[in-house]
C-alpha positions, 0 to 999 in steps of 0.5 A, spaced: 554 493 563 555 494 556 549 488 555 545 492 560 546 499 556 544 495 549 538 492 552 536 499 555 537 502 548 533 497 544 527 498 549 527 506 548 527 505 541 521 500 541 517 504 546 519 511 542 517 507 535 521 512 531 518 518 534 524 523 534 521 528 540 520 522 544 528 520 543 531 526 544 528 527 551 532 521 553 539 522 556 541 517 551 546 520 545 542 519 538 547 517 533 542 517 527 535 520 526 530 515 524 528 517 517 521 515 514 520 509 510 517 511 503 514 507 498 513 508 490 506 508 487 505 502 483 506 504 475 505 500 469 498 498 470 494 494 465 487 493 465 484 488 460 478 483 459 478 477 463 477 470 461 470 470 462 464 475 461 464 479 467 471 479 469 476 484 468 484 483 470 489 488 473 496 488 473 502 492 475 509 492 475 512 490 482 513 496 487 520 495 491 519 494 498 511 493 497 509 487 502 502 487 499 497 490 494 490 493 495 486 492 489 480 497 489 474 498 484 468 503 484 463 505 479 462 512 482 465 516 476 466 522 482 471 517 485 468 518 492 473 515 497 468 511 501 465 508 494 472 504 493 471 496 494 478 493 496 481 486 495 488 485 499 493 480 495 500 479 495 501 479 488 501 484 482 495 482 479 488 480 480 482 478 476 475 482 478 469 477 477 462 478 478 462 485 474 456 487 471 456 487 463 456 494 460 458 498 467 464 502 467 469 500 473 474 505 475 480 501 478 486 503 483 492 499 486 495 501 493 502 498 494 503 497 502 510 496 505 512 492 511 511 498 516 504 499 513 506 505 509 502 506 502 501 509 496 496 509 491 496 508 483 493 512 478 486 511 476 484 507 470 477 505 467 474 500 463 467 497 461 465 490 463 464 485 458 
């Protein structure tokens, strides 16, 4: 009987996906209200010239809880949300290649957690050599 009750609780938790409103509508007693999992913004961004012309290298400190990172760039000085180009990686550094010489590029880095929570860094910029 205890095994069946445990399986029922697991099923309810799976279906509710952490939604407290759904969980509170069951006849089961809640022993803990799920709290949102947050992730910190990447810090310590360093943007330098790459090894070759048309390359810029961006790195940051590792973010606790991040399972991947989205390195993004744009040439739009207004930083319009639809202008960003992204490259998903699992490391804390990336070399952007094929950039146009003399163009100012703006970069940001998004840390992504295991539950797909995300937080963006500050924006840094540099002229491509």
